[in-house]
C-alpha positions in Angstrom: 30.9 135.2 -15.4 31.5 135.7 -19.2 31.4 132.4 -21.1 34.0 132.1 -23.9 33.1 133.9 -27.0 30.4 135.9 -25.3 30.0 139.7 -25.4 32.0 141.3 -22.8 31.5 144.4 -20.5 33.7 147.4 -20.0 34.0 149.9 -17.1 34.5 153.1 -19.0 34.7 155.4 -16.1 33.9 156.1 -12.5 32.7 159.3 -10.6 32.7 160.5 -7.1 30.9 163.2 -5.1 32.4 164.0 -1.7 30.4 166.3 0.6 32.3 169.4 1.5 32.0 169.0 5.2 34.2 166.8 7.3 34.5 165.7 10.9 37.7 164.6 12.6 37.8 162.0 15.3 38.9 164.7 17.6 35.8 166.7 16.9 33.5 163.7 17.0 34.9 162.5 20.4 34.5 166.1 21.9 30.9 166.2 20.9 30.3 162.6 22.2 32.2 163.2 25.5 30.1 166.3 26.2 26.9 164.3 25.6 28.3 161.7 28.0 29.0 164.3 30.5 25.6 165.9 30.5 23.9 162.5 30.5 25.9 161.1 33.4 24.8 164.1 35.6 21.2 162.8 35.2 22.2 159.0 35.9 23.2 156.9 39.1 27.0 156.3 39.3 26.4 152.6 38.5 24.9 153.4 35.2 27.5 156.0 33.9 28.3 156.2 30.3 31.8 155.6 29.2 33.6 158.3 27.2 35.2 157.6 23.8 38.6 158.7 22.6 40.3 159.3 19.2 42.8 156.6 20.0 40.1 154.1 20.5 38.4 154.9 17.3 41.7 154.6 15.3 42.6 151.3 16.8 39.0 149.8 16.3 38.6 151.0 12.8 41.4 152.7 11.2 39.0 155.8 10.6 40.5 159.3 11.1 37.8 161.5 9.7 34.5 161.3 7.6 32.8 163.5 5.1 29.2 164.2 6.0 26.1 166.1 4.6 25.7 168.1 7.7 28.4 168.7 10.3 26.7 171.1 12.6 23.8 168.9 13.7 26.0 165.9 14.2 28.5 167.8 16.5 25.7 169.5 18.5 25.5 167.4 21.8 21.7 168.2 21.9 21.1 167.1 18.3 23.7 164.5 17.3 22.2 163.7 13.9 22.4 165.4 10.4 19.9 168.0 9.8 18.7 167.8 6.4 16.4 170.6 4.9 12.9 169.1 3.9 12.6 169.7 0.2 9.6 170.4 -1.9 8.3 167.8 -4.3 9.6 169.9 -7.2 13.1 169.9 -5.9 15.7 167.1 -6.5 16.0 164.9 -3.4 19.3 164.8 -1.6 20.2 161.3 -2.8 19.4 162.5 -6.5 21.5 165.5 -6.2 24.4 163.5 -4.9 23.9 160.8 -7.5 23.8 163.4 -10.3 27.2 165.0 -9.2 28.9 161.5 -9.4 27.2 160.4 -12.7 28.3 163.6 -14.4 31.8 163.2 -13.5 31.8 159.6 -14.8 30.1 160.7 -18.1 32.6 163.4 -18.5 35.6 161.1 -17.8 34.3 158.7 -20.3 33.4 161.3 -23.0 29.8 160.3 -23.1 26.5 162.2 -23.0 23.6 161.5 -20.8 21.7 160.5 -24.0 24.1 157.7 -24.6 22.8 156.0 -21.2 19.8 153.8 -21.3 20.0 152.1 -17.9 20.3 153.9 -14.4 20.7 151.6 -11.2 20.8 153.5 -7.9 22.4 150.6 -5.7 22.9 151.6 -2.1 22.0 150.9 1.5 20.2 154.1 2.7 17.5 154.8 0.1 15.7 158.2 1.0 12.2 156.9 0.2 10.6 153.6 -1.2 9.0 155.3 -4.3 9.2 156.8 -6.7 12.6 155.2 -7.3 15.6 157.5 -6.7 17.1 156.0 -10.0 14.0 157.2 -12.0 14.3 160.6 -10.5 18.0 160.6 -11.6 17.1 159.4 -14.9 14.5 162.2 -15.4 17.0 164.9 -14.2 20.0 163.5 -15.9 18.2 163.1 -19.2 18.9 159.4 -20.0 16.8 157.1 -21.9 15.4 153.6 -21.3 14.8 152.5 -17.7 15.8 152.8 -14.0 15.4 151.2 -10.8 16.7 151.1 -7.2 18.3 148.2 -5.4 19.7 147.5 -2.0 22.1 144.8 -1.0 23.5 146.9 1.9 27.2 147.6 1.7 27.6 145.0 -1.3 25.0 147.1 -3.3 27.5 148.6 -5.8 29.1 145.2 -6.6 25.7 143.7 -7.2 24.7 146.6 -9.4 27.8 146.2 -11.4 26.9 142.6 -12.2 23.3 143.5 -13.0 24.6 146.3 -15.3 27.1 144.0 -16.9 24.4 141.5 -17.7 22.3 144.1 -19.1 24.9 145.5 -21.5 26.2 141.9 -22.6 22.6 140.5 -23.0 21.6 143.6 -25.1 18.9 145.2 -22.8 21.0 148.3 -22.6 23.8 149.8 -24.5 25.3 151.8 -21.6 24.4 151.6 -17.9 25.3 153.8 -14.8 25.4 152.2 -11.5 25.2 155.0 -8.8 25.6 154.7 -5.1 24.6 157.7 -3.1 25.1 157.1 0.6 23.9 159.3 3.5 25.1 156.9 6.1 25.1 159.5 8.9 21.4 159.6 8.6 21.0 156.1 10.2 23.9 156.1 12.7 23.4 156.3 16.4 25.9 159.1 17.3 25.2 158.4 21.1 26.4 154.9 20.8 30.3 154.6 21.8 30.7 151.3 19.9 29.5 152.7 16.6 29.3 156.5 16.5 32.4 156.9 14.5 31.8 154.2 11.8 30.1 155.8 8.9 30.5 158.8 6.7 28.6 160.1 3.4 29.7 160.0 -0.3 28.2 159.2 -3.9 29.8 157.1 -6.5 29.1 156.3 -10.1 30.3 153.4 -12.4 29.6 153.5 -16.2 29.5 150.2 -17.9 29.2 149.5 -21.7 29.3 146.6 -24.0 32.7 146.2 -25.4 32.8 147.6 -28.9 36.5 147.5 -29.5 36.9 151.2 -28.7 39.6 152.1 -26.1 39.1 154.9 -23.6 41.6 156.3 -20.9 39.8 154.9 -18.0 38.7 151.5 -19.5 38.7 148.3 -17.6 37.5 145.0 -19.1 35.2 143.1 -16.7 36.8 139.6 -16.7 34.0 138.2 -14.5 31.7 138.8 -11.6 30.6 136.7 -8.7 27.9 137.4 -5.9 27.2 135.5 -2.7 24.8 135.9 0.2 24.2 134.2 3.5 21.5 135.3 6.0 22.7 137.0 9.2 21.1 139.2 11.8 24.4 140.5 13.0 24.2 143.7 10.9 20.6 145.2 11.0 18.5 148.1 10.4 14.8 148.0 11.6 13.5 151.1 9.9 10.8 150.4 7.5 7.3 151.3 6.3 5.6 148.9 8.7 7.1 150.5 11.9 3.9 152.6 12.5 1.9 149.4 12.3 3.9 147.4 14.9 1.8 146.9 18.1 4.8 147.4 20.4 6.4 150.7 18.9 10.2 150.7 18.6 12.2 153.4 20.3 14.1 155.6 17.8 17.5 154.1 18.6 15.9 150.7 17.6 15.3 152.2 14.0 19.0 152.8 13.4 22.0 150.8 12.5 23.1 148.1 14.8 25.8 145.4 14.5 27.7 142.8 16.6 31.0 143.8 15.4 33.2 141.0 16.7 30.8 138.3 15.2 30.7 140.2 11.9 34.5 140.2 11.8 34.8 136.6 12.7 32.2 135.4 10.0 32.6 137.8 7.1 36.4 137.5 6.9 36.4 133.8 5.8 33.4 134.3 3.7 35.0 137.0 1.6 38.3 135.5 1.3 36.8 132.2 0.0 34.8 134.1 -2.4 37.7 135.9 -3.9 39.8 132.7 -3.9 37.4 130.6 -5.8 36.5 133.5 -8.2 40.1 134.0 -9.1 40.9 130.2 -9.4 38.0 129.8 -11.8 39.3 132.6 -13.9 42.8 131.0 -13.8 44.3 133.9 -11.8 46.5 133.6 -8.9 45.9 136.1 -6.0 49.4 137.3 -6.3 48.9 138.0 -10.0 46.4 140.7 -9.0 47.9 144.1 -9.2 45.3 145.9 -7.0 42.6 145.1 -4.6 39.8 147.7 -4.1 38.0 146.4 -1.0 35.0 147.5 0.9 36.1 150.3 3.2 34.6 149.3 6.6 37.5 148.3 8.8 41.2 148.4 8.4 41.8 145.1 10.2 39.1 143.2 8.4 40.7 144.1 5.1 44.1 143.4 6.1 43.2 140.0 7.5 41.0 139.1 4.3 44.0 139.7 2.1 46.5 137.9 4.4 44.2 134.8 4.2 44.2 135.1 0.4 47.8 136.1 -0.4 49.4 134.2 2.5 51.1 137.5 3.5 50.1 141.0 4.4 49.2 143.2 1.5 51.1 146.5 1.0 49.3 149.9 0.7 49.8 149.9 -3.1 48.1 146.5 -3.6 45.3 147.3 -1.3 44.7 151.1 -1.0 42.8 152.5 1.9 40.2 155.6 1.8 38.4 154.8 5.0 40.9 156.8 6.9 39.4 159.9 5.2 35.9 158.7 4.4 35.0 156.2 7.1 32.7 153.5 6.0 30.6 154.9 3.3 28.6 151.6 2.8 28.3 150.5 -0.9 30.4 153.6 -2.1 33.5 152.6 -0.3 35.1 150.0 -2.8 34.3 152.3 -5.6 35.8 155.3 -3.9 38.9 153.2 -3.7 38.8 152.1 -7.3 38.2 155.7 -8.5 41.0 157.3 -6.4 43.6 154.6 -6.8 44.1 153.7 -10.4 47.5 155.3 -10.8 50.3 153.0 -11.7 48.2 150.5 -13.4 49.4 149.5 -16.9 47.6 147.8 -19.7 47.0 144.1 -18.8 47.2 144.8 -15.0 44.3 142.7 -13.2 42.5 144.3 -10.3 39.6 143.2 -8.1 36.7 145.3 -6.7 35.1 143.7 -3.8 32.2 144.8 -1.5 30.7 143.1 1.4 28.3 143.7 4.3 24.9 143.0 5.9 23.0 140.1 4.5 25.7 138.8 4.8 26.3 139.8 1.1 29.4 139.9 -0.9 30.4 140.6 -4.5 33.6 140.3 -6.5 34.3 142.2 -9.8 37.6 141.1 -11.6 38.8 143.6 -14.1 41.8 144.1 -16.5 43.2 147.5 -17.4 43.0 148.2 -21.2 
């Protein structure tokens, strides 16, 4: 949080890359149910898999469709995963390519050149490789100066990245910082699991943060404060890692994909996030009902509704808490930034907003901003 009289950070602009391909619930269910039909032909009657439905998906999550990097592979009942072309070492990686698209939009909206940026943070859940850092690759291809690094705090990564960027620009280690969240969530999703096959989509976002120099831009938001929180939990987990090949009892492919205990996550994360937001706003002297817009992590519609009902003491309307998960599904760290990027209309100078992300860890981050 900014101390009185200290330097302040400003969000100059945001950017978004949306993959051109999309899958509706009906299309996803048709693929899944065909897989179930084929699989049940091989199984004893007592071990039959249960089909899915669009109604079940919508009720469980609020998701209607999702953008993905490869539609054909996901919908093929024999494959049921995205098929991503292996690229040469001379080509940009997929995550780099997506991050560049989002970064370029943010720079254009802010009226900045890549040479104005001297810190690049790739903050996301699903890094394509451990090294060299995707952020350094982006730095190289974008042409920024200074330094770059990757960070992973699961679905809260963008919020954590924004705090790191704000600290960098206010403390003077960077003039301008890009926080990029390229997420290919479909790559770690088990599309053969009825309880989770519908959850995720793919996208990339960018947030450009600078030290406040008094200049005003069209898309400016002053950062009033940031707050982060973590608490260990195994209820959202991904076991994929570089030690898998060294394990003496090799895991099955499905064990290396996303898994969660959704009911427990719901029960434990809702109060954690509501308390984080309440305490953060209270310390800034802002009542929850004085916040013009909440841009929350886009994981589950019911979860978002309950968090804000706890915070406000009443249900929030769609203008106060816009939803994008109906079109994008859960894009992990990118979700809250997509909501922020697409739903700034109607805000006037002085209006307060909250960008809040939360997920595995458990991890949660709150960014309180004021429209300039």
